N, CA, C and O atoms as a DFTB+ gen file, in Angstrom:
544 C
 N C O
     1  1     -12.097      -6.715     -14.535
     2  2     -12.436      -7.499     -13.360
     3  2     -11.752      -6.881     -12.135
     4  3     -10.551      -6.612     -12.163
     5  1     -12.512      -6.659     -11.071
     6  2     -11.918      -6.060      -9.867
     7  2     -10.972      -7.021      -9.154
     8  3     -10.958      -8.224      -9.414
     9  1     -10.196      -6.458      -8.263
    10  2      -9.292      -7.243      -7.434
    11  2     -10.121      -8.154      -6.536
    12  3     -11.046      -7.693      -5.868
    13  1      -9.799      -9.425      -6.518
    14  2     -10.555     -10.372      -5.696
    15  2      -9.936     -10.474      -4.306
    16  3      -8.780     -10.107      -4.097
    17  1     -10.721     -10.974      -3.369
    18  2     -10.200     -11.185      -2.020
    19  2      -9.072     -12.217      -2.054
    20  3      -8.101     -12.105      -1.306
    21  1      -9.202     -13.209      -2.916
    22  2      -8.149     -14.219      -3.044
    23  2      -6.836     -13.572      -3.488
    24  3      -5.769     -13.902      -2.971
    25  1      -6.922     -12.652      -4.448
    26  2      -5.718     -11.954      -4.913
    27  2      -5.145     -11.062      -3.815
    28  3      -3.931     -11.013      -3.622
    29  1      -6.021     -10.356      -3.095
    30  2      -5.557      -9.477      -2.020
    31  2      -4.825     -10.279      -0.946
    32  3      -3.776      -9.860      -0.457
    33  1      -5.374     -11.409      -0.591
    34  2      -4.729     -12.250       0.422
    35  2      -3.407     -12.829      -0.085
    36  3      -2.462     -12.993       0.687
    37  1      -3.343     -13.137      -1.376
    38  2      -2.094     -13.648      -1.962
    39  2      -1.011     -12.572      -1.929
    40  3       0.153     -12.882      -1.679
    41  1      -1.373     -11.315      -2.177
    42  2      -0.411     -10.213      -2.104
    43  2       0.149     -10.116      -0.689
    44  3       1.358      -9.985      -0.499
    45  1      -0.734     -10.180       0.294
    46  2      -0.304     -10.094       1.687
    47  2       0.612     -11.258       2.046
    48  3       1.664     -11.061       2.653
    49  1       0.219     -12.452       1.676
    50  2       1.028     -13.628       1.993
    51  2       2.415     -13.544       1.370
    52  3       3.409     -13.868       2.020
    53  1       2.486     -13.114       0.124
    54  2       3.777     -13.010      -0.560
    55  2       4.646     -11.916       0.071
    56  3       5.850     -12.104       0.242
    57  1       4.046     -10.786       0.414
    58  2       4.794      -9.706       1.065
    59  2       5.300     -10.157       2.430
    60  3       6.435      -9.857       2.802
    61  1       4.470     -10.874       3.175
    62  2       4.886     -11.385       4.484
    63  2       6.019     -12.402       4.347
    64  3       6.966     -12.397       5.133
    65  1       5.915     -13.256       3.361
    66  2       6.967     -14.252       3.134
    67  2       8.302     -13.562       2.849
    68  3       9.342     -13.959       3.375
    69  1       8.259     -12.527       2.013
    70  2       9.479     -11.784       1.692
    71  2      10.044     -11.125       2.951
    72  3      11.248     -11.185       3.202
    73  1       9.181     -10.504       3.731
    74  2       9.629      -9.842       4.964
    75  2      10.241     -10.851       5.927
    76  3      11.281     -10.585       6.530
    77  1       9.607     -11.999       6.074
    78  2      10.118     -13.026       6.993
    79  2      11.498     -13.501       6.577
    80  3      12.365     -13.723       7.423
    81  1      11.706     -13.658       5.266
    82  2      13.015     -14.079       4.765
    83  2      14.104     -13.058       5.116
    84  3      15.266     -13.418       5.303
    85  1      13.718     -11.792       5.202
    86  2      14.666     -10.718       5.510
    87  2      14.758     -10.429       7.008
    88  3      15.613      -9.656       7.441
    89  1      13.882     -11.045       7.793
    90  2      13.885     -10.797       9.233
    91  2      13.109      -9.555       9.641
    92  3      13.307      -9.035      10.738
    93  1      12.222      -9.072       8.767
    94  2      11.410      -7.897       9.058
    95  2      10.026      -8.340       9.519
    96  3       9.570      -9.429       9.171
    97  1       9.370      -7.510      10.288
    98  2       7.991      -7.759      10.716
    99  2       7.147      -6.588      10.231
   100  3       7.304      -5.458      10.693
   101  1       6.260      -6.872       9.304
   102  2       5.497      -5.800       8.668
   103  2       3.999      -6.068       8.701
   104  3       3.537      -7.183       8.948
   105  1       3.275      -5.008       8.445
   106  2       1.837      -5.082       8.222
   107  2       1.587      -4.690       6.781
   108  3       2.205      -3.759       6.264
   109  1       0.678      -5.403       6.136
   110  2       0.359      -5.156       4.729
   111  2      -1.133      -4.884       4.607
   112  3      -1.956      -5.651       5.107
   113  1      -1.472      -3.790       3.941
   114  2      -2.868      -3.447       3.671
   115  2      -3.093      -3.433       2.171
   116  3      -2.272      -2.912       1.416
   117  1      -4.199      -4.004       1.747
   118  2      -4.606      -3.964       0.347
   119  2      -5.965      -3.273       0.293
   120  3      -6.909      -3.664       0.980
   121  1      -6.041      -2.237      -0.539
   122  2      -7.292      -1.512      -0.709
   123  2      -7.758      -1.628      -2.157
   124  3      -6.973      -1.921      -3.059
   125  1      -9.060      -1.389      -2.360
   126  2      -9.593      -1.413      -3.721
   127  2      -9.376      -0.067      -4.395
   128  3      -8.733       0.818      -3.831
   129  1      -9.909       0.086      -5.592
   130  2      -9.679       1.308      -6.372
   131  2     -10.272       2.556      -5.716
   132  3      -9.870       3.674      -6.040
   133  1     -11.212       2.378      -4.808
   134  2     -11.789       3.503      -4.085
   135  2     -11.118       3.777      -2.752
   136  3     -11.557       4.646      -1.998
   137  1     -10.054       3.039      -2.456
   138  2      -9.330       3.228      -1.209
   139  2      -9.953       2.530      -0.013
   140  3      -9.587       2.808       1.130
   141  1     -10.889       1.630      -0.265
   142  2     -11.527       0.894       0.828
   143  2     -10.762      -0.395       1.105
   144  3     -10.347      -1.102       0.187
   145  1     -10.590      -0.678       2.372
   146  2      -9.789      -1.830       2.784
   147  2     -10.382      -3.126       2.251
   148  3     -11.562      -3.416       2.444
   149  1      -9.544      -3.892       1.581
   150  2      -9.926      -5.208       1.048
   151  2      -9.403      -6.299       1.971
   152  3     -10.110      -7.264       2.260
   153  1      -8.149      -6.147       2.439
   154  2      -7.538      -7.141       3.335
   155  2      -6.372      -6.500       4.072
   156  3      -5.723      -5.581       3.571
   157  1      -6.121      -7.010       5.277
   158  2      -5.049      -6.491       6.110
   159  2      -4.414      -7.661       6.826
   160  3      -5.112      -8.536       7.338
   161  1      -3.083      -7.681       6.865
   162  2      -2.375      -8.730       7.587
   163  2      -1.201      -8.154       8.350
   164  3      -0.338      -7.490       7.777
   165  1      -1.176      -8.417       9.662
   166  2      -0.070      -7.945      10.503
   167  2       0.696      -9.155      10.997
   168  3       0.139     -10.026      11.667
   169  1       1.981      -9.205      10.661
   170  2       2.828     -10.317      11.087
   171  2       2.948     -10.304      12.606
   172  3       2.870      -9.249      13.236
   173  1       3.138     -11.477      13.183
   174  2       3.408     -11.559      14.615
   175  2       4.629     -10.702      14.913
   176  3       5.651     -10.792      14.233
   177  1       4.506      -9.870      15.939
   178  2       5.616      -9.007      16.329
   179  2       5.647      -7.660      15.638
   180  3       6.430      -6.795      16.029
   181  1       4.810      -7.451      14.611
   182  2       4.756      -6.145      13.953
   183  2       4.024      -5.162      14.864
   184  3       3.147      -5.557      15.632
   185  1       4.383      -3.900      14.779
   186  2       3.788      -2.907      15.657
   187  2       2.302      -2.729      15.379
   188  3       1.884      -2.766      14.221
   189  1       1.499      -2.539      16.418
   190  2       0.061      -2.343      16.220
   191  2      -0.260      -1.125      15.340
   192  3      -1.180      -1.181      14.524
   193  1       0.487      -0.035      15.499
   194  2       0.224       1.162      14.702
   195  2       0.477       0.929      13.214
   196  3      -0.024       1.673      12.371
   197  1       1.252      -0.098      12.898
   198  2       1.543      -0.413      11.498
   199  2       0.302      -0.659      10.664
   200  3       0.313      -0.416       9.457
   201  1      -0.768      -1.137      11.283
   202  2      -1.999      -1.393      10.535
   203  2      -2.567      -0.099       9.957
   204  3      -2.939      -0.046       8.785
   205  1      -2.629       0.934      10.780
   206  2      -3.153       2.213      10.304
   207  2      -2.204       2.860       9.294
   208  3      -2.642       3.465       8.316
   209  1      -0.904       2.727       9.544
   210  2       0.071       3.324       8.632
   211  2       0.017       2.646       7.269
   212  3      -0.006       3.325       6.242
   213  1      -0.003       1.321       7.247
   214  2      -0.053       0.588       5.976
   215  2      -1.309       0.942       5.194
   216  3      -1.255       1.155       3.983
   217  1      -2.440       1.004       5.891
   218  2      -3.686       1.348       5.205
   219  2      -3.639       2.777       4.667
   220  3      -4.073       3.023       3.542
   221  1      -3.118       3.726       5.458
   222  2      -3.037       5.120       5.009
   223  2      -2.120       5.262       3.788
   224  3      -2.387       6.076       2.903
   225  1      -1.054       4.480       3.740
   226  2      -0.179       4.485       2.561
   227  2      -0.941       3.969       1.342
   228  3      -0.887       4.573       0.270
   229  1      -1.650       2.851       1.509
   230  2      -2.383       2.247       0.397
   231  2      -3.515       3.149      -0.081
   232  3      -3.715       3.306      -1.285
   233  1      -4.252       3.738       0.849
   234  2      -5.359       4.621       0.488
   235  2      -4.854       5.788      -0.359
   236  3      -5.450       6.120      -1.384
   237  1      -3.759       6.408       0.068
   238  2      -3.206       7.528      -0.691
   239  2      -2.854       7.138      -2.114
   240  3      -3.173       7.853      -3.065
   241  1      -2.200       6.008      -2.250
   242  2      -1.815       5.548      -3.594
   243  2      -3.045       5.313      -4.465
   244  3      -3.090       5.751      -5.615
   245  1      -4.041       4.620      -3.914
   246  2      -5.235       4.285      -4.697
   247  2      -6.011       5.538      -5.111
   248  3      -6.402       5.668      -6.271
   249  1      -6.234       6.453      -4.176
   250  2      -7.050       7.623      -4.474
   251  2      -6.349       8.628      -5.380
   252  3      -7.000       9.302      -6.178
   253  1      -5.032       8.732      -5.265
   254  2      -4.278       9.673      -6.093
   255  2      -3.755       9.026      -7.375
   256  3      -3.203       9.706      -8.241
   257  1      -3.932       7.708      -7.489
   258  2      -3.448       6.966      -8.663
   259  2      -1.944       7.142      -8.853
   260  3      -1.453       7.300      -9.970
   261  1      -1.224       7.110      -7.722
   262  2       0.232       7.297      -7.743
   263  2       0.879       6.395      -6.700
   264  3       0.306       6.151      -5.639
   265  1       2.072       5.904      -7.006
   266  2       2.858       5.192      -6.001
   267  2       3.320       6.190      -4.940
   268  3       3.301       7.401      -5.164
   269  1       3.730       5.677      -3.797
   270  2       4.084       6.518      -2.662
   271  2       5.159       7.551      -2.937
   272  3       5.055       8.681      -2.459
   273  1       6.193       7.197      -3.695
   274  2       7.258       8.165      -3.967
   275  2       6.746       9.320      -4.819
   276  3       7.132      10.468      -4.600
   277  1       5.895       9.033      -5.774
   278  2       5.308      10.068      -6.614
   279  2       4.359      10.952      -5.805
   280  3       4.300      12.164      -6.010
   281  1       3.632      10.343      -4.903
   282  2       2.718      11.089      -4.034
   283  2       3.492      12.033      -3.114
   284  3       3.050      13.152      -2.857
   285  1       4.630      11.587      -2.625
   286  2       5.475      12.447      -1.786
   287  2       5.947      13.667      -2.566
   288  3       6.083      14.753      -2.003
   289  1       6.194      13.493      -3.846
   290  2       6.610      14.614      -4.680
   291  2       5.481      15.634      -4.821
   292  3       5.727      16.840      -4.795
   293  1       4.255      15.159      -4.969
   294  2       3.108      16.070      -5.047
   295  2       2.998      16.873      -3.751
   296  3       2.785      18.085      -3.783
   297  1       3.145      16.194      -2.615
   298  2       3.070      16.896      -1.333
   299  2       4.157      17.962      -1.226
   300  3       3.916      19.055      -0.713
   301  1       5.336      17.642      -1.707
   302  2       6.450      18.596      -1.648
   303  2       6.206      19.787      -2.577
   304  3       6.432      20.935      -2.195
   305  1       5.742      19.505      -3.802
   306  2       5.571      20.558      -4.807
   307  2       4.328      21.407      -4.582
   308  3       4.325      22.601      -4.885
   309  1       3.283      20.802      -4.057
   310  2       1.994      21.504      -3.917
   311  2       1.371      21.193      -2.558
   312  3       0.304      20.581      -2.504
   313  1       2.007      21.597      -1.466
   314  2       1.556      21.206      -0.129
   315  2       0.127      21.633       0.211
   316  3      -0.610      20.855       0.817
   317  1      -0.276      22.827      -0.158
   318  2      -1.639      23.284       0.167
   319  2      -2.674      22.440      -0.566
   320  3      -3.677      22.031       0.020
   321  1      -2.432      22.180      -1.842
   322  2      -3.358      21.347      -2.608
   323  2      -3.385      19.927      -2.045
   324  3      -4.453      19.335      -1.889
   325  1      -2.210      19.388      -1.744
   326  2      -2.155      18.039      -1.176
   327  2      -2.961      17.964       0.117
   328  3      -3.752      17.040       0.305
   329  1      -2.763      18.932       1.006
   330  2      -3.475      18.923       2.284
   331  2      -4.983      19.034       2.089
   332  3      -5.748      18.370       2.789
   333  1      -5.419      19.872       1.140
   334  2      -6.846      20.026       0.880
   335  2      -7.454      18.719       0.378
   336  3      -8.509      18.300       0.854
   337  1      -6.800      18.085      -0.569
   338  2      -7.325      16.828      -1.104
   339  2      -7.245      15.726      -0.051
   340  3      -8.162      14.912       0.068
   341  1      -6.167      15.697       0.701
   342  2      -6.005      14.690       1.739
   343  2      -7.124      14.764       2.769
   344  3      -7.560      13.740       3.295
   345  1      -7.588      15.979       3.056
   346  2      -8.654      16.121       4.048
   347  2      -9.980      15.541       3.569
   348  3     -10.887      15.334       4.375
   349  1     -10.104      15.282       2.292
   350  2     -11.329      14.696       1.747
   351  2     -11.380      13.185       1.916
   352  3     -12.456      12.590       1.843
   353  1     -10.241      12.564       2.137
   354  2     -10.176      11.100       2.269
   355  2     -10.645      10.681       3.659
   356  3     -10.598      11.472       4.601
   357  1     -11.092       9.452       3.782
   358  2     -11.585       8.955       5.064
   359  2     -10.471       8.696       6.064
   360  3     -10.731       8.589       7.263
   361  1      -9.242       8.595       5.594
   362  2      -8.062       8.416       6.442
   363  2      -7.024       9.457       6.084
   364  3      -7.025       9.969       4.965
   365  1      -6.131       9.784       7.021
   366  2      -4.991      10.613       6.616
   367  2      -4.197       9.867       5.544
   368  3      -4.102       8.640       5.571
   369  1      -3.640      10.605       4.620
   370  2      -2.857       9.994       3.540
   371  2      -1.380      10.155       3.867
   372  3      -0.916      11.255       4.167
   373  1      -0.651       9.056       3.808
   374  2       0.790       9.096       4.064
   375  2       1.540       8.977       2.746
   376  3       1.587       7.899       2.154
   377  1       2.119      10.065       2.289
   378  2       2.839      10.057       1.019
   379  2       4.301       9.669       1.213
   380  3       5.152      10.530       1.437
   381  1       4.586       8.400       1.131
   382  2       5.952       7.927       1.347
   383  2       6.148       6.597       0.644
   384  3       5.190       5.982       0.175
   385  1       7.380       6.165       0.577
   386  2       7.670       4.841       0.025
   387  2       6.919       3.781       0.822
   388  3       6.663       3.941       2.016
   389  1       6.579       2.715       0.149
   390  2       5.895       1.610       0.818
   391  2       4.484       1.419       0.321
   392  3       3.743       0.591       0.852
   393  1       4.099       2.178      -0.694
   394  2       2.784       1.954      -1.311
   395  2       2.951       1.874      -2.814
   396  3       3.732       2.609      -3.419
   397  1       2.199       0.966      -3.396
   398  2       2.299       0.699      -4.823
   399  2       0.917       0.417      -5.382
   400  3       0.103      -0.250      -4.744
   401  1       0.658       0.925      -6.566
   402  2      -0.613       0.654      -7.221
   403  2      -0.702      -0.801      -7.658
   404  3       0.308      -1.428      -7.979
   405  1      -1.911      -1.326      -7.666
   406  2      -2.195      -2.639      -8.223
   407  2      -2.936      -2.372      -9.525
   408  3      -4.018      -1.784      -9.525
   409  1      -2.346      -2.808     -10.633
   410  2      -2.919      -2.530     -11.948
   411  2      -3.085      -3.812     -12.753
   412  3      -2.348      -4.785     -12.595
   413  1      -4.085      -3.765     -13.617
   414  2      -4.290      -4.876     -14.558
   415  2      -4.836      -4.288     -15.855
   416  3      -5.806      -3.531     -15.846
   417  1      -4.213      -4.640     -16.947
   418  2      -4.656      -4.186     -18.265
   419  2      -4.852      -2.673     -18.328
   420  3      -5.807      -2.185     -18.932
   421  1      -3.938      -1.940     -17.698
   422  2      -3.982      -0.494     -17.745
   423  2      -4.950       0.162     -16.773
   424  3      -5.053       1.388     -16.743
   425  1      -5.661      -0.629     -15.980
   426  2      -6.603      -0.082     -15.004
   427  2      -6.068      -0.266     -13.590
   428  3      -5.445      -1.281     -13.277
   429  1      -6.317       0.722     -12.743
   430  2      -5.938       0.619     -11.344
   431  2      -7.024      -0.150     -10.602
   432  3      -8.194       0.235     -10.612
   433  1      -6.618      -1.244      -9.959
   434  2      -7.549      -2.074      -9.195
   435  2      -7.519      -1.740      -7.718
   436  3      -8.425      -2.111      -6.972
   437  1      -6.466      -1.033      -7.293
   438  2      -6.298      -0.715      -5.885
   439  2      -4.841      -0.428      -5.609
   440  3      -4.091      -0.005      -6.489
   441  1      -4.453      -0.669      -4.361
   442  2      -3.064      -0.415      -3.973
   443  2      -2.714      -1.278      -2.772
   444  3      -3.582      -1.763      -2.047
   445  1      -1.420      -1.449      -2.590
   446  2      -0.898      -2.146      -1.421
   447  2      -0.006      -1.178      -0.659
   448  3       0.778      -0.437      -1.252
   449  1      -0.136      -1.193       0.660
   450  2       0.707      -0.382       1.521
   451  2       1.349      -1.265       2.571
   452  3       0.716      -2.187       3.084
   453  1       2.597      -0.989       2.892
   454  2       3.340      -1.795       3.864
   455  2       3.965      -0.871       4.895
   456  3       4.435       0.218       4.564
   457  1       3.966      -1.311       6.148
   458  2       4.599      -0.559       7.224
   459  2       5.269      -1.520       8.189
   460  3       4.790      -2.632       8.414
   461  1       6.381      -1.078       8.754
   462  2       7.045      -1.877       9.787
   463  2       8.545      -1.964       9.646
   464  3       9.249      -2.225      10.622
   465  1       9.041      -1.749       8.446
   466  2      10.485      -1.758       8.209
   467  2      10.874      -0.337       7.777
   468  3      10.124       0.604       8.038
   469  1      12.010      -0.167       7.134
   470  2      12.341       1.149       6.595
   471  2      11.437       1.414       5.389
   472  3      10.869       0.469       4.841
   473  1      11.289       2.658       4.963
   474  2      10.458       2.915       3.782
   475  2      10.900       2.115       2.554
   476  3      10.060       1.609       1.809
   477  1      12.197       2.001       2.343
   478  2      12.701       1.223       1.195
   479  2      12.365      -0.258       1.337
   480  3      12.021      -0.916       0.355
   481  1      12.461      -0.779       2.550
   482  2      12.134      -2.181       2.790
   483  2      10.627      -2.421       2.677
   484  3      10.194      -3.465       2.190
   485  1       9.836      -1.450       3.131
   486  2       8.383      -1.549       2.968
   487  2       8.025      -1.658       1.494
   488  3       7.199      -2.483       1.105
   489  1       8.656      -0.815       0.672
   490  2       8.408      -0.855      -0.774
   491  2       8.827      -2.196      -1.355
   492  3       8.126      -2.757      -2.196
   493  1       9.949      -2.702      -0.918
   494  2      10.431      -4.008      -1.389
   495  2       9.393      -5.092      -1.092
   496  3       9.140      -5.959      -1.928
   497  1       8.803      -5.041       0.083
   498  2       7.776      -6.022       0.459
   499  2       6.521      -5.850      -0.399
   500  3       5.928      -6.832      -0.847
   501  1       6.120      -4.593      -0.625
   502  2       4.940      -4.340      -1.463
   503  2       5.151      -4.895      -2.865
   504  3       4.263      -5.534      -3.427
   505  1       6.316      -4.652      -3.417
   506  2       6.620      -5.152      -4.756
   507  2       6.670      -6.676      -4.782
   508  3       6.244      -7.294      -5.757
   509  1       7.183      -7.277      -3.726
   510  2       7.199      -8.746      -3.640
   511  2       5.771      -9.281      -3.613
   512  3       5.477     -10.311      -4.221
   513  1       4.893      -8.586      -2.914
   514  2       3.495      -8.993      -2.887
   515  2       2.850      -8.958      -4.250
   516  3       2.080      -9.852      -4.601
   517  1       3.156      -7.937      -5.018
   518  2       2.560      -7.806      -6.358
   519  2       3.035      -8.883      -7.317
   520  3       2.336      -9.217      -8.273
   521  1       4.208      -9.423      -7.072
   522  2       4.706     -10.490      -7.964
   523  2       3.837     -11.736      -7.890
   524  3       3.933     -12.617      -8.744
   525  1       2.993     -11.810      -6.877
   526  2       2.100     -12.961      -6.730
   527  2       0.906     -12.885      -7.708
   528  3       0.257     -13.893      -7.987
   529  1       0.638     -11.696      -8.210
   530  2      -0.490     -11.520      -9.121
   531  2      -0.094     -11.907     -10.536
   532  3       1.072     -11.797     -10.914
   533  1      -1.069     -12.363     -11.320
   534  2      -0.761     -12.658     -12.720
   535  2      -0.346     -11.383     -13.457
   536  3      -0.850     -10.303     -13.146
   537  1       0.554     -11.490     -14.416
   538  2       0.987     -10.292     -15.148
   539  2      -0.165      -9.679     -15.911
   540  3      -1.067     -10.371     -16.383
   541  1      -0.111      -8.332     -16.021
   542  2      -1.179      -7.662     -16.765
   543  2      -0.715      -7.307     -18.155
   544  3      -1.478      -6.736     -18.934
């Protein structure tokens, strides 16, 4: 079963709640398994550019089937290949912390990307968002 809009919105709400508790203002993007935007939420006070950054983080994770830290390693180890594949995506791919795959029963349903805090804090928010989903 694919990721539903209800689930995507729940991920965003949970990530925003976590960020608010910490005093951070973030944008959260949820994409489907093909890297297409499912839902986007920008907290009041979050930077406008955060929307594009969060989506680019999520798209990279979904299309490469890797979390952001793993994707950054691919870029470091194989920069020419990474750049070639990245140019095929509809958005630039940002290989950094703050993106996490959304999986269920061993299948990738999409990814969540967060922007607005430090990379480690973005990842923390993404992971908090995923805790809203039923366990796989």
